[in-house]
C-alpha positions in Angstrom: 86.3 173.8 189.9 85.4 176.9 188.0 88.5 176.4 185.6 87.3 172.8 184.9 83.9 173.9 184.0 84.8 176.7 181.9 87.1 174.3 180.0 84.2 172.1 179.4 82.1 175.1 178.2 85.0 176.0 175.8 85.0 172.6 174.3 81.4 172.4 174.0 81.2 175.7 172.3 84.2 174.9 170.2 82.3 171.8 169.1 79.1 173.6 168.3 81.2 176.2 166.3 82.9 173.5 164.2 79.7 171.7 163.4 77.7 174.9 162.3 77.1 175.4 158.5 78.8 178.8 158.7 82.1 177.2 159.5 84.4 176.7 156.4 88.1 176.1 156.6 90.5 175.1 154.0 92.9 172.3 155.1 91.6 171.9 158.5 93.7 169.9 161.3 92.8 166.3 161.9 90.8 166.8 164.9 88.6 169.3 163.0 88.2 167.0 160.2 86.9 164.3 162.5 84.4 166.7 164.2 83.1 167.9 161.0 82.7 164.3 159.7 80.7 163.1 162.7 78.6 166.3 163.3 75.5 164.5 164.9 77.7 162.6 167.5 79.7 165.7 168.3 76.7 167.9 168.7 75.3 165.3 171.3 78.7 165.3 173.1 78.8 169.3 173.3 75.2 169.1 174.6 76.3 166.7 177.4 79.4 168.7 178.2 77.4 171.9 178.5 74.7 170.2 180.8 77.6 168.7 182.9 79.2 172.2 183.2 75.8 173.7 184.1 75.0 171.2 186.7 78.5 171.4 188.4 78.1 175.3 188.4 74.7 175.3 189.7 75.5 172.6 192.4 78.4 174.7 193.5 77.2 178.3 193.4 73.3 177.8 193.6 70.5 178.4 191.1 70.8 182.3 190.6 74.6 182.8 190.5 75.0 179.5 188.9 72.8 180.5 186.1 74.4 183.7 185.8 78.0 182.0 185.7 76.9 179.8 183.1 75.5 182.6 180.8 78.6 184.7 181.3 80.9 181.7 180.7 79.2 180.8 177.5 79.4 184.4 176.3 83.3 184.3 177.2 83.8 181.0 175.7 81.8 182.0 172.4 83.9 185.3 172.0 87.1 183.4 172.3 86.2 180.7 169.8 84.6 183.0 167.2 87.4 185.3 167.6 90.6 182.9 167.7 89.4 179.9 165.9 90.1 181.3 162.3 93.8 181.9 163.4 94.1 178.3 164.6 95.3 179.3 168.1 93.4 176.5 169.7 95.6 173.6 169.9 95.3 170.7 172.3 98.8 171.7 173.9 97.8 175.3 174.0 94.6 174.7 175.8 96.0 172.2 178.1 99.0 174.6 179.1 96.6 177.4 179.8 94.1 175.2 181.7 96.9 174.1 184.1 98.2 177.5 184.4 94.8 178.8 185.5 94.1 175.7 187.6 97.2 176.6 189.6 96.0 179.9 190.1 92.6 178.8 191.3 94.5 176.4 193.9 96.9 178.7 195.2 95.0 181.8 195.4 
């Protein structure tokens, strides 16, 4: 459950980063061009993903620890996105493989 909520936060923060005014990239991939073309719709989607992740974590962990977990998750997602996005390390297959590897660790440990 924690892995899924962090994935939602990661996607939401990446959408916020891609729709910001500071983001400029030459020859972006197709999904980035689509996000940039429909900024308002994707910003609403990012807000919904963040609210869903927040609700899941708060219900699962409680108010105090859930709020702290969301703040720490947003800081971690933000640092990953800002650091690695310019190098184009975030591809769909990479994120999906990493998600399933961490999900298996969460299930079996």
